[in-house]
C-alpha positions as CSV (number, residue, x, y, z in Angstrom):
1,M,49.2,64.0,-61.5
2,K,47.9,60.7,-62.9
3,K,49.8,58.8,-60.3
4,T,48.3,60.9,-57.5
5,I,44.7,60.4,-58.8
6,A,45.4,56.6,-59.2
7,L,46.9,56.5,-55.7
8,S,43.8,58.3,-54.2
9,L,41.5,55.9,-56.0
10,V,43.3,52.9,-54.7
11,L,43.3,54.5,-51.2
12,A,39.5,55.1,-51.5
13,A,38.9,51.6,-52.6
14,S,41.0,50.2,-49.8
15,M,39.0,52.3,-47.3
16,S,35.7,51.1,-48.6
17,L,36.8,47.5,-48.4
18,A,37.9,48.0,-44.8
19,A,34.5,49.5,-44.0
20,C,32.7,46.6,-45.7
21,S,34.7,44.0,-43.9
22,K,33.8,45.6,-40.5
23,K,30.1,45.3,-41.4
24,A,30.7,41.7,-42.4
25,D,32.5,41.0,-39.1
26,D,29.6,42.6,-37.2
27,A,27.0,40.7,-39.1
28,A,28.9,37.4,-38.5
29,A,29.2,38.2,-34.8
30,N,25.5,39.0,-34.5
31,A,24.6,35.8,-36.3
32,A,26.9,33.8,-34.0
33,D,25.3,35.5,-30.9
34,T,21.8,34.8,-32.2
35,M,22.6,31.1,-32.9
36,A,24.2,30.7,-29.4
37,A,21.2,32.3,-27.8
38,E,18.8,30.0,-29.7
39,A,20.9,27.0,-28.8
40,V,20.7,27.9,-25.1
41,E,16.9,28.5,-25.4
42,G,16.6,25.1,-27.1
43,A,18.5,23.4,-24.4
44,D,16.3,25.1,-21.8
45,N,13.2,24.0,-23.6
46,A,14.5,20.4,-23.8
47,A,15.3,20.4,-20.1
48,D,11.8,21.7,-19.3
49,A,10.3,19.0,-21.5
50,A,12.3,16.3,-19.7
51,V,11.2,17.6,-16.3
52,N,7.6,17.6,-17.5
53,A,7.9,14.1,-18.7
54,A,9.4,13.0,-15.4
55,D,6.5,14.6,-13.6
56,T,4.0,12.9,-15.8
57,A,5.7,9.5,-15.2
58,A,5.7,10.2,-11.4
59,N,2.0,11.0,-11.6
60,A,1.3,7.8,-13.5
61,T,3.2,5.8,-11.0
62,D,1.3,7.4,-8.1
63,A,-2.0,6.7,-9.9
64,A,-1.0,3.1,-10.4
65,G,-0.1,2.8,-6.7
66,N,-3.4,4.3,-5.7
67,A,-5.2,1.8,-7.8
68,V,-3.4,-1.1,-6.3
69,D,-4.1,0.3,-2.8
70,A,-7.8,0.6,-3.7
71,A,-7.9,-2.9,-5.0
72,A,-6.3,-4.2,-1.9
73,D,-8.7,-2.3,0.3
74,A,-11.6,-3.6,-1.7
75,A,-10.3,-7.2,-1.4
76,A,-9.9,-6.8,2.3
77,N,-13.4,-5.4,2.7
78,A,-14.8,-8.3,0.6
79,A,-12.9,-10.8,2.8
80,D,-14.3,-9.1,6.0
81,A,-17.8,-9.2,4.6
82,A,-17.5,-12.9,3.7
83,K,-16.5,-13.7,7.3
84,K,-19.7,-12.2,8.7
């Protein structure tokens, strides 16, 4: 009788450990999924920031080109005015 009770207690303890490890596995899998999703989101954000920086640089280049064109036009107008 004592052996039967001891065996059932060992079996119950084994079952509870198996149940706990499943929860731990689920928690680890959920944590891994969350970290992977956050890594992808971070990469997307970094890519967006790089595109925004490139757009800003292109806009600055366009503005500089426009300023050079305006200066050249002003110089040409001044030269034309000096001829008259």
